[in-house]
N, C-alpha and C positions, 0 to 999 in steps of 0.2 A: 504494500500500500504506500502511496506517495506521502511525502511530508511537505508542509508549507511553513515557512518562517516569515513572520511579519515584523519588520524592524521600524524603528523611529515612530512609534505610536505616542501620542500625547498621553500624559499621565492620567488626565481626567477620562480619556476614552477607555483606558485599561481598567480604571476604577469602575466605570459604568458597566463594562463587560463583566467584571467580577460580581457586581451587585445583581446584575440580571441573572447571572449563573446561579447565584445563591438563592434568588427568588424562585428559580425553577428546579432547585435541588440537584444541580449538576456542576461539574467542574467548569472552569473558564474555557478549557480546551474543548469540552463537549459543547458548550454554549456557542463557541466560535464555529464549530462544525455545523450546528443547527442553523445558525444565521446564514452561513455560506450556502447550505442546501436550500433554504427557503428563498434566498435571493436569486440563485442560479437556476433552480428547477421551475420557478414560477408557481402560480397558484394551481392547486389540484382541481381538475375538471370535475364538475358535478355530474352525477348520473341523471338520467331523464326523470327518474322517480323523485330525486331531490329537487330538481327544477320545478316539477309539477306541484310538489307539496309546498313550495315556496310562494306559489301564486296565491294572493289573498282571496278569500271567499267573499266576493262582493256581488251585489245584484241578485236577481232571480233569473232562473232559466228563461222565463218569458221575455226578459229584457234583451235577450240575444237571438230571438226568433227573427228570421229574415222575412221581411214583408215583401210580397210580390207586387211590383208596381205596374207591370203590363202582362197581359195574357199572351201566351205563346201557342 
């Protein structure tokens, strides 16, 4: 597995990383991995079921009935 060394970080940034790591009950190194993975892999795609359940339940079915405007 590859290693990555980051040099010349500001002290306040290192402190913030350590505080964030402690908040998540992990080491600063593990927190650094998590941050990199989240930034580089992008957001997780939602499943169709998750997308559908996120749609708010508004209106009544009758509100969405198509009204025929001309006879064919």
